mmCIF file of the N, C-alpha and C atoms, coordinates in Angstrom:
data_MODEL
# 
_entry.id   MODEL 
# 
loop_
_atom_site.group_PDB 
_atom_site.id 
_atom_site.type_symbol 
_atom_site.label_atom_id 
_atom_site.label_alt_id 
_atom_site.label_comp_id 
_atom_site.label_asym_id 
_atom_site.label_entity_id 
_atom_site.label_seq_id 
_atom_site.pdbx_PDB_ins_code 
_atom_site.Cartn_x 
_atom_site.Cartn_y 
_atom_site.Cartn_z 
_atom_site.occupancy 
_atom_site.B_iso_or_equiv 
_atom_site.pdbx_formal_charge 
_atom_site.auth_seq_id 
_atom_site.auth_comp_id 
_atom_site.auth_asym_id 
_atom_site.auth_atom_id 
_atom_site.pdbx_PDB_model_num 
ATOM 1   N N  . MET A 1 1  ? 0.957  -1.666  0.007   1.00 0.00 ? 1  MET A N  1 
ATOM 2   C CA . MET A 1 1  ? -0.019 0.405   -0.206  1.00 0.00 ? 1  MET A CA 1 
ATOM 3   C C  . MET A 1 1  ? 0.773  1.140   0.057   1.00 0.00 ? 1  MET A C  1 
ATOM 4   N N  . ASP A 1 2  ? 2.236  0.889   0.839   1.00 0.00 ? 2  ASP A N  1 
ATOM 5   C CA . ASP A 1 2  ? 2.583  2.616   0.702   1.00 0.00 ? 2  ASP A CA 1 
ATOM 6   C C  . ASP A 1 2  ? 3.297  2.567   -0.192  1.00 0.00 ? 2  ASP A C  1 
ATOM 7   N N  . ARG A 1 3  ? 3.498  1.639   -1.089  1.00 0.00 ? 3  ARG A N  1 
ATOM 8   C CA . ARG A 1 3  ? 4.548  1.739   -2.842  1.00 0.00 ? 3  ARG A CA 1 
ATOM 9   C C  . ARG A 1 3  ? 3.675  2.598   -3.799  1.00 0.00 ? 3  ARG A C  1 
ATOM 10  N N  . ILE A 1 4  ? 2.533  2.266   -3.331  1.00 0.00 ? 4  ILE A N  1 
ATOM 11  C CA . ILE A 1 4  ? 1.338  3.101   -4.084  1.00 0.00 ? 4  ILE A CA 1 
ATOM 12  C C  . ILE A 1 4  ? 0.780  4.525   -4.319  1.00 0.00 ? 4  ILE A C  1 
ATOM 13  N N  . LEU A 1 5  ? 1.096  4.724   -2.741  1.00 0.00 ? 5  LEU A N  1 
ATOM 14  C CA . LEU A 1 5  ? 1.109  6.008   -2.193  1.00 0.00 ? 5  LEU A CA 1 
ATOM 15  C C  . LEU A 1 5  ? 2.073  6.770   -2.723  1.00 0.00 ? 5  LEU A C  1 
ATOM 16  N N  . VAL A 1 6  ? 3.404  6.141   -2.516  1.00 0.00 ? 6  VAL A N  1 
ATOM 17  C CA . VAL A 1 6  ? 4.324  7.271   -3.239  1.00 0.00 ? 6  VAL A CA 1 
ATOM 18  C C  . VAL A 1 6  ? 4.260  6.957   -4.905  1.00 0.00 ? 6  VAL A C  1 
ATOM 19  N N  . ALA A 1 7  ? 4.306  6.096   -5.247  1.00 0.00 ? 7  ALA A N  1 
ATOM 20  C CA . ALA A 1 7  ? 3.771  6.373   -6.771  1.00 0.00 ? 7  ALA A CA 1 
ATOM 21  C C  . ALA A 1 7  ? 2.545  7.448   -7.073  1.00 0.00 ? 7  ALA A C  1 
ATOM 22  N N  . ILE A 1 8  ? 1.767  7.766   -6.674  1.00 0.00 ? 8  ILE A N  1 
ATOM 23  C CA . ILE A 1 8  ? 0.595  8.118   -6.246  1.00 0.00 ? 8  ILE A CA 1 
ATOM 24  C C  . ILE A 1 8  ? 1.065  10.264  -5.975  1.00 0.00 ? 8  ILE A C  1 
ATOM 25  N N  . PHE A 1 9  ? 1.869  10.248  -5.066  1.00 0.00 ? 9  PHE A N  1 
ATOM 26  C CA . PHE A 1 9  ? 2.492  11.267  -4.521  1.00 0.00 ? 9  PHE A CA 1 
ATOM 27  C C  . PHE A 1 9  ? 3.286  11.780  -5.454  1.00 0.00 ? 9  PHE A C  1 
ATOM 28  N N  . GLY A 1 10 ? 4.689  11.099  -5.412  1.00 0.00 ? 10 GLY A N  1 
ATOM 29  C CA . GLY A 1 10 ? 5.717  11.263  -5.904  1.00 0.00 ? 10 GLY A CA 1 
ATOM 30  C C  . GLY A 1 10 ? 6.157  11.642  -7.211  1.00 0.00 ? 10 GLY A C  1 
ATOM 31  N N  . ILE A 1 11 ? 5.106  10.530  -8.650  1.00 0.00 ? 11 ILE A N  1 
ATOM 32  C CA . ILE A 1 11 ? 5.402  11.500  -9.983  1.00 0.00 ? 11 ILE A CA 1 
ATOM 33  C C  . ILE A 1 11 ? 5.179  12.433  -9.938  1.00 0.00 ? 11 ILE A C  1 
ATOM 34  N N  . PRO A 1 12 ? 3.320  13.040  -9.394  1.00 0.00 ? 12 PRO A N  1 
ATOM 35  C CA . PRO A 1 12 ? 3.006  13.907  -9.503  1.00 0.00 ? 12 PRO A CA 1 
ATOM 36  C C  . PRO A 1 12 ? 4.385  15.416  -9.308  1.00 0.00 ? 12 PRO A C  1 
ATOM 37  N N  . LEU A 1 13 ? 4.243  14.991  -7.944  1.00 0.00 ? 13 LEU A N  1 
ATOM 38  C CA . LEU A 1 13 ? 5.171  16.175  -7.537  1.00 0.00 ? 13 LEU A CA 1 
ATOM 39  C C  . LEU A 1 13 ? 6.605  16.392  -8.434  1.00 0.00 ? 13 LEU A C  1 
ATOM 40  N N  . GLY A 1 14 ? 7.340  15.381  -9.091  1.00 0.00 ? 14 GLY A N  1 
ATOM 41  C CA . GLY A 1 14 ? 8.330  15.999  -9.419  1.00 0.00 ? 14 GLY A CA 1 
ATOM 42  C C  . GLY A 1 14 ? 7.846  16.537  -10.934 1.00 0.00 ? 14 GLY A C  1 
ATOM 43  N N  . PHE A 1 15 ? 6.597  16.041  -11.639 1.00 0.00 ? 15 PHE A N  1 
ATOM 44  C CA . PHE A 1 15 ? 6.382  16.506  -12.942 1.00 0.00 ? 15 PHE A CA 1 
ATOM 45  C C  . PHE A 1 15 ? 5.549  18.053  -12.792 1.00 0.00 ? 15 PHE A C  1 
ATOM 46  N N  . VAL A 1 16 ? 5.523  18.378  -11.650 1.00 0.00 ? 16 VAL A N  1 
ATOM 47  C CA . VAL A 1 16 ? 4.692  19.519  -10.802 1.00 0.00 ? 16 VAL A CA 1 
ATOM 48  C C  . VAL A 1 16 ? 5.944  20.602  -10.632 1.00 0.00 ? 16 VAL A C  1 
ATOM 49  N N  . ILE A 1 17 ? 7.051  19.652  -10.384 1.00 0.00 ? 17 ILE A N  1 
ATOM 50  C CA . ILE A 1 17 ? 8.115  20.850  -10.294 1.00 0.00 ? 17 ILE A CA 1 
ATOM 51  C C  . ILE A 1 17 ? 8.650  21.234  -11.112 1.00 0.00 ? 17 ILE A C  1 
ATOM 52  N N  . MET A 1 18 ? 8.714  19.947  -12.295 1.00 0.00 ? 18 MET A N  1 
ATOM 53  C CA . MET A 1 18 ? 8.969  20.501  -13.745 1.00 0.00 ? 18 MET A CA 1 
ATOM 54  C C  . MET A 1 18 ? 8.406  21.380  -14.205 1.00 0.00 ? 18 MET A C  1 
ATOM 55  N N  . ILE A 1 19 ? 7.095  21.199  -14.038 1.00 0.00 ? 19 ILE A N  1 
ATOM 56  C CA . ILE A 1 19 ? 6.200  22.016  -15.090 1.00 0.00 ? 19 ILE A CA 1 
ATOM 57  C C  . ILE A 1 19 ? 6.473  23.671  -14.171 1.00 0.00 ? 19 ILE A C  1 
ATOM 58  N N  . TYR A 1 20 ? 6.625  23.691  -13.012 1.00 0.00 ? 20 TYR A N  1 
ATOM 59  C CA . TYR A 1 20 ? 6.344  25.401  -12.642 1.00 0.00 ? 20 TYR A CA 1 
ATOM 60  C C  . TYR A 1 20 ? 7.922  25.877  -11.774 1.00 0.00 ? 20 TYR A C  1 
ATOM 61  N N  . ARG A 1 21 ? 8.503  25.337  -12.497 1.00 0.00 ? 21 ARG A N  1 
ATOM 62  C CA . ARG A 1 21 ? 10.416 25.557  -13.106 1.00 0.00 ? 21 ARG A CA 1 
ATOM 63  C C  . ARG A 1 21 ? 10.271 27.533  -12.229 1.00 0.00 ? 21 ARG A C  1 
ATOM 64  N N  . TYR A 1 22 ? 9.659  27.765  -13.205 1.00 0.00 ? 22 TYR A N  1 
ATOM 65  C CA . TYR A 1 22 ? 9.610  29.476  -13.150 1.00 0.00 ? 22 TYR A CA 1 
ATOM 66  C C  . TYR A 1 22 ? 9.188  30.122  -12.054 1.00 0.00 ? 22 TYR A C  1 
ATOM 67  N N  . GLN A 1 23 ? 8.264  29.233  -11.355 1.00 0.00 ? 23 GLN A N  1 
ATOM 68  C CA . GLN A 1 23 ? 7.500  30.006  -10.163 1.00 0.00 ? 23 GLN A CA 1 
ATOM 69  C C  . GLN A 1 23 ? 8.192  29.807  -8.705  1.00 0.00 ? 23 GLN A C  1 
ATOM 70  N N  . LEU A 1 24 ? 8.956  28.591  -8.765  1.00 0.00 ? 24 LEU A N  1 
ATOM 71  C CA . LEU A 1 24 ? 9.960  27.853  -8.126  1.00 0.00 ? 24 LEU A CA 1 
ATOM 72  C C  . LEU A 1 24 ? 11.431 29.112  -7.964  1.00 0.00 ? 24 LEU A C  1 
ATOM 73  N N  . LYS A 1 25 ? 12.116 29.704  -9.088  1.00 0.00 ? 25 LYS A N  1 
ATOM 74  C CA . LYS A 1 25 ? 12.844 29.854  -9.271  1.00 0.00 ? 25 LYS A CA 1 
ATOM 75  C C  . LYS A 1 25 ? 12.745 32.062  -8.992  1.00 0.00 ? 25 LYS A C  1 
ATOM 76  N N  . GLN A 1 26 ? 11.615 32.027  -8.647  1.00 0.00 ? 26 GLN A N  1 
ATOM 77  C CA . GLN A 1 26 ? 10.987 33.450  -8.601  1.00 0.00 ? 26 GLN A CA 1 
ATOM 78  C C  . GLN A 1 26 ? 10.446 33.316  -7.283  1.00 0.00 ? 26 GLN A C  1 
ATOM 79  N N  . LEU A 1 27 ? 10.308 32.076  -6.737  1.00 0.00 ? 27 LEU A N  1 
ATOM 80  C CA . LEU A 1 27 ? 10.200 32.267  -5.166  1.00 0.00 ? 27 LEU A CA 1 
ATOM 81  C C  . LEU A 1 27 ? 11.394 32.062  -4.401  1.00 0.00 ? 27 LEU A C  1 
ATOM 82  N N  . THR A 1 28 ? 12.378 31.837  -4.599  1.00 0.00 ? 28 THR A N  1 
ATOM 83  C CA . THR A 1 28 ? 13.553 30.818  -3.998  1.00 0.00 ? 28 THR A CA 1 
ATOM 84  C C  . THR A 1 28 ? 14.913 31.879  -5.102  1.00 0.00 ? 28 THR A C  1 
ATOM 85  N N  . GLY A 1 29 ? 14.441 32.249  -6.080  1.00 0.00 ? 29 GLY A N  1 
ATOM 86  C CA . GLY A 1 29 ? 15.908 32.827  -6.699  1.00 0.00 ? 29 GLY A CA 1 
ATOM 87  C C  . GLY A 1 29 ? 17.116 32.464  -7.302  1.00 0.00 ? 29 GLY A C  1 
ATOM 88  N N  . GLN A 1 30 ? 17.891 32.634  -7.642  1.00 0.00 ? 30 GLN A N  1 
ATOM 89  C CA . GLN A 1 30 ? 19.607 32.143  -8.568  1.00 0.00 ? 30 GLN A CA 1 
ATOM 90  C C  . GLN A 1 30 ? 19.944 31.719  -7.415  1.00 0.00 ? 30 GLN A C  1 
ATOM 91  N N  . ILE A 1 31 ? 19.934 30.056  -8.075  1.00 0.00 ? 31 ILE A N  1 
ATOM 92  C CA . ILE A 1 31 ? 21.340 29.211  -6.964  1.00 0.00 ? 31 ILE A CA 1 
ATOM 93  C C  . ILE A 1 31 ? 22.306 29.733  -7.542  1.00 0.00 ? 31 ILE A C  1 
ATOM 94  N N  . GLN A 1 32 ? 23.602 30.145  -7.241  1.00 0.00 ? 32 GLN A N  1 
ATOM 95  C CA . GLN A 1 32 ? 24.608 30.242  -7.902  1.00 0.00 ? 32 GLN A CA 1 
ATOM 96  C C  . GLN A 1 32 ? 24.976 29.567  -8.112  1.00 0.00 ? 32 GLN A C  1 
ATOM 97  N N  . TRP A 1 33 ? 25.525 28.173  -7.243  1.00 0.00 ? 33 TRP A N  1 
ATOM 98  C CA . TRP A 1 33 ? 26.176 27.159  -7.892  1.00 0.00 ? 33 TRP A CA 1 
ATOM 99  C C  . TRP A 1 33 ? 25.692 26.610  -8.854  1.00 0.00 ? 33 TRP A C  1 
ATOM 100 N N  . ALA A 1 34 ? 24.363 26.659  -8.826  1.00 0.00 ? 34 ALA A N  1 
ATOM 101 C CA . ALA A 1 34 ? 23.902 25.712  -9.913  1.00 0.00 ? 34 ALA A CA 1 
ATOM 102 C C  . ALA A 1 34 ? 23.921 26.754  -11.565 1.00 0.00 ? 34 ALA A C  1 
ATOM 103 N N  . GLU A 1 35 ? 23.832 28.010  -11.573 1.00 0.00 ? 35 GLU A N  1 
ATOM 104 C CA . GLU A 1 35 ? 24.522 28.914  -12.570 1.00 0.00 ? 35 GLU A CA 1 
ATOM 105 C C  . GLU A 1 35 ? 25.671 28.734  -12.438 1.00 0.00 ? 35 GLU A C  1 
ATOM 106 N N  . ARG A 1 36 ? 26.782 28.569  -11.815 1.00 0.00 ? 36 ARG A N  1 
ATOM 107 C CA . ARG A 1 36 ? 28.655 28.147  -12.021 1.00 0.00 ? 36 ARG A CA 1 
ATOM 108 C C  . ARG A 1 36 ? 28.386 26.922  -12.388 1.00 0.00 ? 36 ARG A C  1 
ATOM 109 N N  . TYR A 1 37 ? 28.050 25.902  -11.911 1.00 0.00 ? 37 TYR A N  1 
ATOM 110 C CA . TYR A 1 37 ? 27.728 24.639  -12.392 1.00 0.00 ? 37 TYR A CA 1 
ATOM 111 C C  . TYR A 1 37 ? 27.137 23.811  -13.665 1.00 0.00 ? 37 TYR A C  1 
ATOM 112 N N  . LEU A 1 38 ? 26.255 24.560  -13.778 1.00 0.00 ? 38 LEU A N  1 
ATOM 113 C CA . LEU A 1 38 ? 24.913 23.831  -14.676 1.00 0.00 ? 38 LEU A CA 1 
ATOM 114 C C  . LEU A 1 38 ? 24.873 24.514  -16.544 1.00 0.00 ? 38 LEU A C  1 
ATOM 115 N N  . GLY A 1 39 ? 25.778 26.317  -15.833 1.00 0.00 ? 39 GLY A N  1 
ATOM 116 C CA . GLY A 1 39 ? 25.630 27.468  -16.999 1.00 0.00 ? 39 GLY A CA 1 
ATOM 117 C C  . GLY A 1 39 ? 24.757 27.981  -16.767 1.00 0.00 ? 39 GLY A C  1 
ATOM 118 N N  . SER A 1 40 ? 23.860 28.637  -17.756 1.00 0.00 ? 40 SER A N  1 
ATOM 119 C CA . SER A 1 40 ? 23.388 29.592  -17.498 1.00 0.00 ? 40 SER A CA 1 
ATOM 120 C C  . SER A 1 40 ? 21.943 29.056  -18.079 1.00 0.00 ? 40 SER A C  1 
ATOM 121 N N  . GLY A 1 41 ? 21.099 29.299  -16.743 1.00 0.00 ? 41 GLY A N  1 
ATOM 122 C CA . GLY A 1 41 ? 19.789 29.199  -16.290 1.00 0.00 ? 41 GLY A CA 1 
ATOM 123 C C  . GLY A 1 41 ? 20.016 27.661  -15.831 1.00 0.00 ? 41 GLY A C  1 
ATOM 124 N N  . GLY A 1 42 ? 21.056 27.413  -15.414 1.00 0.00 ? 42 GLY A N  1 
ATOM 125 C CA . GLY A 1 42 ? 21.547 26.605  -14.195 1.00 0.00 ? 42 GLY A CA 1 
ATOM 126 C C  . GLY A 1 42 ? 20.110 26.363  -13.580 1.00 0.00 ? 42 GLY A C  1 
ATOM 127 N N  . THR A 1 43 ? 19.615 27.262  -12.427 1.00 0.00 ? 43 THR A N  1 
ATOM 128 C CA . THR A 1 43 ? 18.601 27.061  -11.738 1.00 0.00 ? 43 THR A CA 1 
ATOM 129 C C  . THR A 1 43 ? 17.697 26.420  -12.254 1.00 0.00 ? 43 THR A C  1 
ATOM 130 N N  . TYR A 1 44 ? 17.096 25.983  -13.012 1.00 0.00 ? 44 TYR A N  1 
ATOM 131 C CA . TYR A 1 44 ? 15.922 26.248  -13.688 1.00 0.00 ? 44 TYR A CA 1 
ATOM 132 C C  . TYR A 1 44 ? 16.620 24.368  -14.089 1.00 0.00 ? 44 TYR A C  1 
ATOM 133 N N  . ASN A 1 45 ? 17.784 24.307  -14.449 1.00 0.00 ? 45 ASN A N  1 
ATOM 134 C CA . ASN A 1 45 ? 17.828 23.135  -15.300 1.00 0.00 ? 45 ASN A CA 1 
ATOM 135 C C  . ASN A 1 45 ? 18.153 22.843  -13.742 1.00 0.00 ? 45 ASN A C  1 
ATOM 136 N N  . LEU A 1 46 ? 18.652 22.649  -12.608 1.00 0.00 ? 46 LEU A N  1 
ATOM 137 C CA . LEU A 1 46 ? 18.449 22.367  -11.274 1.00 0.00 ? 46 LEU A CA 1 
ATOM 138 C C  . LEU A 1 46 ? 17.080 21.580  -10.798 1.00 0.00 ? 46 LEU A C  1 
ATOM 139 N N  . TYR A 1 47 ? 16.279 22.413  -10.846 1.00 0.00 ? 47 TYR A N  1 
ATOM 140 C CA . TYR A 1 47 ? 15.084 21.953  -10.340 1.00 0.00 ? 47 TYR A CA 1 
ATOM 141 C C  . TYR A 1 47 ? 14.037 20.983  -11.886 1.00 0.00 ? 47 TYR A C  1 
ATOM 142 N N  . VAL A 1 48 ? 14.435 21.386  -13.059 1.00 0.00 ? 48 VAL A N  1 
ATOM 143 C CA . VAL A 1 48 ? 14.490 20.280  -13.568 1.00 0.00 ? 48 VAL A CA 1 
ATOM 144 C C  . VAL A 1 48 ? 14.706 18.601  -13.712 1.00 0.00 ? 48 VAL A C  1 
ATOM 145 N N  . ILE A 1 49 ? 16.471 18.787  -13.136 1.00 0.00 ? 49 ILE A N  1 
ATOM 146 C CA . ILE A 1 49 ? 17.079 17.544  -12.329 1.00 0.00 ? 49 ILE A CA 1 
ATOM 147 C C  . ILE A 1 49 ? 15.800 16.856  -11.362 1.00 0.00 ? 49 ILE A C  1 
ATOM 148 N N  . ILE A 1 50 ? 16.140 17.388  -10.501 1.00 0.00 ? 50 ILE A N  1 
ATOM 149 C CA . ILE A 1 50 ? 15.161 17.212  -8.892  1.00 0.00 ? 50 ILE A CA 1 
ATOM 150 C C  . ILE A 1 50 ? 13.941 17.072  -8.936  1.00 0.00 ? 50 ILE A C  1 
ATOM 151 N N  . GLY A 1 51 ? 13.400 17.648  -10.438 1.00 0.00 ? 51 GLY A N  1 
ATOM 152 C CA . GLY A 1 51 ? 11.829 16.611  -10.717 1.00 0.00 ? 51 GLY A CA 1 
ATOM 153 C C  . GLY A 1 51 ? 11.957 15.480  -11.351 1.00 0.00 ? 51 GLY A C  1 
ATOM 154 N N  . LEU A 1 52 ? 12.850 15.043  -12.351 1.00 0.00 ? 52 LEU A N  1 
ATOM 155 C CA . LEU A 1 52 ? 13.225 13.890  -12.811 1.00 0.00 ? 52 LEU A CA 1 
ATOM 156 C C  . LEU A 1 52 ? 13.709 13.544  -11.911 1.00 0.00 ? 52 LEU A C  1 
ATOM 157 N N  . VAL A 1 53 ? 14.273 13.165  -11.198 1.00 0.00 ? 53 VAL A N  1 
ATOM 158 C CA . VAL A 1 53 ? 15.059 12.195  -9.927  1.00 0.00 ? 53 VAL A CA 1 
ATOM 159 C C  . VAL A 1 53 ? 13.844 11.848  -9.129  1.00 0.00 ? 53 VAL A C  1 
ATOM 160 N N  . ILE A 1 54 ? 13.440 13.199  -8.902  1.00 0.00 ? 54 ILE A N  1 
ATOM 161 C CA . ILE A 1 54 ? 11.814 12.581  -7.872  1.00 0.00 ? 54 ILE A CA 1 
ATOM 162 C C  . ILE A 1 54 ? 11.285 11.677  -8.491  1.00 0.00 ? 54 ILE A C  1 
ATOM 163 N N  . SER A 1 55 ? 10.513 12.018  -9.377  1.00 0.00 ? 55 SER A N  1 
ATOM 164 C CA . SER A 1 55 ? 9.721  10.973  -10.470 1.00 0.00 ? 55 SER A CA 1 
ATOM 165 C C  . SER A 1 55 ? 9.945  9.504   -10.681 1.00 0.00 ? 55 SER A C  1 
ATOM 166 N N  . ILE A 1 56 ? 11.700 9.438   -11.361 1.00 0.00 ? 56 ILE A N  1 
ATOM 167 C CA . ILE A 1 56 ? 12.039 8.421   -11.400 1.00 0.00 ? 56 ILE A CA 1 
ATOM 168 C C  . ILE A 1 56 ? 12.287 7.434   -10.344 1.00 0.00 ? 56 ILE A C  1 
ATOM 169 N N  . LEU A 1 57 ? 12.452 8.254   -8.943  1.00 0.00 ? 57 LEU A N  1 
ATOM 170 C CA . LEU A 1 57 ? 12.847 7.004   -7.908  1.00 0.00 ? 57 LEU A CA 1 
ATOM 171 C C  . LEU A 1 57 ? 11.556 6.924   -7.362  1.00 0.00 ? 57 LEU A C  1 
ATOM 172 N N  . SER A 1 58 ? 10.307 7.926   -7.807  1.00 0.00 ? 58 SER A N  1 
ATOM 173 C CA . SER A 1 58 ? 9.191  6.946   -7.257  1.00 0.00 ? 58 SER A CA 1 
ATOM 174 C C  . SER A 1 58 ? 8.540  6.178   -7.767  1.00 0.00 ? 58 SER A C  1 
ATOM 175 N N  . LEU A 1 59 ? 8.973  5.801   -9.365  1.00 0.00 ? 59 LEU A N  1 
ATOM 176 C CA . LEU A 1 59 ? 8.174  5.083   -9.983  1.00 0.00 ? 59 LEU A CA 1 
ATOM 177 C C  . LEU A 1 59 ? 9.102  3.442   -9.709  1.00 0.00 ? 59 LEU A C  1 
ATOM 178 N N  . MET A 1 60 ? 10.672 3.767   -8.838  1.00 0.00 ? 60 MET A N  1 
ATOM 179 C CA . MET A 1 60 ? 11.296 2.631   -8.853  1.00 0.00 ? 60 MET A CA 1 
ATOM 180 C C  . MET A 1 60 ? 10.769 2.175   -7.709  1.00 0.00 ? 60 MET A C  1 
ATOM 181 N N  . TYR A 1 61 ? 10.672 3.165   -6.543  1.00 0.00 ? 61 TYR A N  1 
ATOM 182 C CA . TYR A 1 61 ? 9.918  2.401   -5.143  1.00 0.00 ? 61 TYR A CA 1 
ATOM 183 C C  . TYR A 1 61 ? 8.676  1.473   -5.716  1.00 0.00 ? 61 TYR A C  1 
ATOM 184 N N  . ALA A 1 62 ? 8.079  2.202   -6.348  1.00 0.00 ? 62 ALA A N  1 
ATOM 185 C CA . ALA A 1 62 ? 6.642  1.570   -6.626  1.00 0.00 ? 62 ALA A CA 1 
ATOM 186 C C  . ALA A 1 62 ? 6.763  0.308   -7.475  1.00 0.00 ? 62 ALA A C  1 
ATOM 187 N N  . LEU A 1 63 ? 7.663  0.050   -7.805  1.00 0.00 ? 63 LEU A N  1 
ATOM 188 C CA . LEU A 1 63 ? 7.540  -1.142  -8.638  1.00 0.00 ? 63 LEU A CA 1 
ATOM 189 C C  . LEU A 1 63 ? 8.569  -2.244  -8.044  1.00 0.00 ? 63 LEU A C  1 
ATOM 190 N N  . GLY A 1 64 ? 9.531  -1.838  -7.067  1.00 0.00 ? 64 GLY A N  1 
ATOM 191 C CA . GLY A 1 64 ? 10.699 -2.145  -6.420  1.00 0.00 ? 64 GLY A CA 1 
ATOM 192 C C  . GLY A 1 64 ? 11.111 -2.343  -6.972  1.00 0.00 ? 64 GLY A C  1 
ATOM 193 N N  . THR A 1 65 ? 11.936 -1.596  -7.798  1.00 0.00 ? 65 THR A N  1 
ATOM 194 C CA . THR A 1 65 ? 13.422 -1.941  -8.427  1.00 0.00 ? 65 THR A CA 1 
ATOM 195 C C  . THR A 1 65 ? 14.821 -1.181  -7.558  1.00 0.00 ? 65 THR A C  1 
ATOM 196 N N  . PHE A 1 66 ? 14.023 -0.251  -6.967  1.00 0.00 ? 66 PHE A N  1 
ATOM 197 C CA . PHE A 1 66 ? 14.787 0.924   -6.055  1.00 0.00 ? 66 PHE A CA 1 
ATOM 198 C C  . PHE A 1 66 ? 14.830 -0.332  -4.719  1.00 0.00 ? 66 PHE A C  1 
ATOM 199 N N  . GLN A 1 67 ? 14.577 -1.002  -4.048  1.00 0.00 ? 67 GLN A N  1 
ATOM 200 C CA . GLN A 1 67 ? 15.077 -1.604  -3.302  1.00 0.00 ? 67 GLN A CA 1 
ATOM 201 C C  . GLN A 1 67 ? 15.841 -2.704  -4.037  1.00 0.00 ? 67 GLN A C  1 
ATOM 202 N N  . ASP A 1 68 ? 15.986 -3.745  -5.159  1.00 0.00 ? 68 ASP A N  1 
ATOM 203 C CA . ASP A 1 68 ? 16.568 -4.485  -5.567  1.00 0.00 ? 68 ASP A CA 1 
ATOM 204 C C  . ASP A 1 68 ? 18.106 -3.724  -5.893  1.00 0.00 ? 68 ASP A C  1 
ATOM 205 N N  . LEU A 1 69 ? 17.898 -2.614  -6.197  1.00 0.00 ? 69 LEU A N  1 
ATOM 206 C CA . LEU A 1 69 ? 19.185 -1.516  -6.902  1.00 0.00 ? 69 LEU A CA 1 
ATOM 207 C C  . LEU A 1 69 ? 19.948 -1.281  -5.466  1.00 0.00 ? 69 LEU A C  1 
ATOM 208 N N  . PHE A 1 70 ? 18.910 -0.702  -4.285  1.00 0.00 ? 70 PHE A N  1 
ATOM 209 C CA . PHE A 1 70 ? 20.144 -0.684  -3.162  1.00 0.00 ? 70 PHE A CA 1 
ATOM 210 C C  . PHE A 1 70 ? 20.563 -1.837  -2.500  1.00 0.00 ? 70 PHE A C  1 
ATOM 211 N N  . THR A 1 71 ? 19.516 -3.113  -2.069  1.00 0.00 ? 71 THR A N  1 
ATOM 212 C CA . THR A 1 71 ? 20.302 -3.808  -2.027  1.00 0.00 ? 71 THR A CA 1 
ATOM 213 C C  . THR A 1 71 ? 21.564 -4.158  -2.430  1.00 0.00 ? 71 THR A C  1 
ATOM 214 N N  . GLY A 1 72 ? 21.627 -4.681  -4.384  1.00 0.00 ? 72 GLY A N  1 
ATOM 215 C CA . GLY A 1 72 ? 22.401 -4.847  -4.638  1.00 0.00 ? 72 GLY A CA 1 
ATOM 216 C C  . GLY A 1 72 ? 24.070 -4.368  -4.365  1.00 0.00 ? 72 GLY A C  1 
ATOM 217 N N  . SER A 1 73 ? 23.806 -2.928  -4.608  1.00 0.00 ? 73 SER A N  1 
ATOM 218 C CA . SER A 1 73 ? 24.789 -2.167  -4.716  1.00 0.00 ? 73 SER A CA 1 
ATOM 219 C C  . SER A 1 73 ? 25.804 -1.518  -3.424  1.00 0.00 ? 73 SER A C  1 
ATOM 220 N N  . LEU A 1 74 ? 24.148 -1.096  -2.460  1.00 0.00 ? 74 LEU A N  1 
ATOM 221 C CA . LEU A 1 74 ? 25.095 -0.560  -1.041  1.00 0.00 ? 74 LEU A CA 1 
ATOM 222 C C  . LEU A 1 74 ? 24.830 -1.835  -0.359  1.00 0.00 ? 74 LEU A C  1 
ATOM 223 N N  . GLY A 1 75 ? 24.219 -2.909  0.110   1.00 0.00 ? 75 GLY A N  1 
ATOM 224 C CA . GLY A 1 75 ? 23.369 -3.625  0.457   1.00 0.00 ? 75 GLY A CA 1 
ATOM 225 C C  . GLY A 1 75 ? 24.381 -4.486  1.359   1.00 0.00 ? 75 GLY A C  1 
ATOM 226 N N  . PRO A 1 76 ? 25.325 -4.632  0.724   1.00 0.00 ? 76 PRO A N  1 
ATOM 227 C CA . PRO A 1 76 ? 27.332 -5.183  1.655   1.00 0.00 ? 76 PRO A CA 1 
ATOM 228 C C  . PRO A 1 76 ? 27.977 -3.852  2.594   1.00 0.00 ? 76 PRO A C  1 
ATOM 229 N N  . ILE A 1 77 ? 27.782 -3.152  1.660   1.00 0.00 ? 77 ILE A N  1 
ATOM 230 C CA . ILE A 1 77 ? 28.453 -2.042  2.989   1.00 0.00 ? 77 ILE A CA 1 
ATOM 231 C C  . ILE A 1 77 ? 27.677 -2.139  4.451   1.00 0.00 ? 77 ILE A C  1 
ATOM 232 N N  . PHE A 1 78 ? 26.007 -2.016  3.506   1.00 0.00 ? 78 PHE A N  1 
ATOM 233 C CA . PHE A 1 78 ? 25.703 -1.840  5.312   1.00 0.00 ? 78 PHE A CA 1 
ATOM 234 C C  . PHE A 1 78 ? 25.130 -3.507  6.205   1.00 0.00 ? 78 PHE A C  1 
ATOM 235 N N  . GLY A 1 79 ? 25.722 -4.410  5.132   1.00 0.00 ? 79 GLY A N  1 
ATOM 236 C CA . GLY A 1 79 ? 25.495 -6.136  5.533   1.00 0.00 ? 79 GLY A CA 1 
ATOM 237 C C  . GLY A 1 79 ? 23.984 -6.441  5.694   1.00 0.00 ? 79 GLY A C  1 
ATOM 238 N N  . ILE A 1 80 ? 23.216 -5.612  4.428   1.00 0.00 ? 80 ILE A N  1 
ATOM 239 C CA . ILE A 1 80 ? 21.827 -5.759  4.162   1.00 0.00 ? 80 ILE A CA 1 
ATOM 240 C C  . ILE A 1 80 ? 22.029 -7.194  2.898   1.00 0.00 ? 80 ILE A C  1 
ATOM 241 N N  . GLY A 1 81 ? 21.307 -7.947  2.998   1.00 0.00 ? 81 GLY A N  1 
ATOM 242 C CA . GLY A 1 81 ? 21.374 -9.049  1.658   1.00 0.00 ? 81 GLY A CA 1 
ATOM 243 C C  . GLY A 1 81 ? 22.483 -10.107 1.873   1.00 0.00 ? 81 GLY A C  1 
ATOM 244 N N  . GLN A 1 82 ? 22.942 -10.487 2.680   1.00 0.00 ? 82 GLN A N  1 
ATOM 245 C CA . GLN A 1 82 ? 24.310 -11.040 2.847   1.00 0.00 ? 82 GLN A CA 1 
ATOM 246 C C  . GLN A 1 82 ? 23.706 -12.222 3.426   1.00 0.00 ? 82 GLN A C  1 
ATOM 247 N N  . ARG A 1 83 ? 24.236 -13.318 3.236   1.00 0.00 ? 83 ARG A N  1 
ATOM 248 C CA . ARG A 1 83 ? 23.815 -14.787 3.530   1.00 0.00 ? 83 ARG A CA 1 
ATOM 249 C C  . ARG A 1 83 ? 24.876 -15.825 4.184   1.00 0.00 ? 83 ARG A C  1 
# 
């Protein structure tokens, strides 16, 4: 049930962040390191990246692939999934 809720709220949240990036930039102002490292319009690009990551991670969690990826890559470091 929690996976469905994450998908219901996470995927649209990511798209809302991408769609309303102009309004978010007006609210927060320029993010200087984003402008420096992502080029001109870096703040807008950062909001697109954040929205995309939120949408993808929400979808991955809902489908169970995030857990598999986490267990396979970071599990041995934390002692998860060892037999």
